[in-house]
C-alpha positions in Angstrom: 110.6 85.5 76.0 107.6 83.8 76.2 106.0 83.8 80.2 105.4 79.9 81.8 101.1 79.0 81.6 100.1 77.0 84.4 98.5 73.9 83.5 94.6 73.2 84.5 96.1 70.6 87.3 98.6 73.8 88.7 95.6 75.6 89.9 92.6 75.0 91.7 89.4 76.8 93.5 90.0 76.5 97.2 86.6 77.2 99.2 87.1 79.3 102.4 83.4 77.2 104.2 83.5 80.2 107.3 82.7 82.9 104.4 80.3 81.1 102.2 76.7 81.9 102.4 76.0 78.6 100.0 73.5 81.7 97.8 74.3 79.3 94.5 75.7 82.1 93.4 78.8 80.0 91.5 76.7 78.1 90.6 74.4 79.7 88.0 77.7 80.9 86.1 79.6 78.2 85.7 79.3 77.0 82.7 81.3 73.9 83.1 78.6 72.7 85.8 81.3 72.5 88.2 79.6 73.8 91.7 77.0 72.4 92.9 75.2 72.3 96.4 75.4 68.3 98.2 73.3 69.3 100.8 74.4 72.3 102.6 77.9 72.1 101.3 79.2 73.8 98.3 81.1 71.5 96.1 84.2 72.3 93.3 83.8 69.2 91.2 88.0 69.4 90.0 87.5 67.4 87.3 85.1 69.8 84.9 86.6 72.6 86.6 88.4 74.6 84.0 89.9 76.8 86.3 87.8 80.2 84.5 87.9 82.0 87.8 83.9 83.8 86.8 82.9 81.7 90.2 85.8 83.8 91.9 84.5 87.0 90.9 80.4 86.8 91.3 81.1 85.5 94.5 79.5 88.5 97.5 81.2 86.6 100.2 84.8 86.3 99.0 84.3 82.9 99.3 87.2 81.3 96.6 90.0 81.8 96.1 92.0 80.4 93.5 95.1 78.3 94.5 97.9 78.4 92.4 100.4 74.7 93.5 104.0 75.4 92.9 
């Protein structure tokens, strides 16, 4: 039986702005350069993001999560 794989546009990284400390840990590990600090806010470029979830794993504040659209 084959498992259905999610397409890139079925998933996205979500930022919890109340938890985010804007430390830049997620920016330094993103190999797609999808994360950036804009003024004092973290921004994720969904066109560049490959949803590899590396940023989620390194966030010390657990401010990032994966949202899967049904």
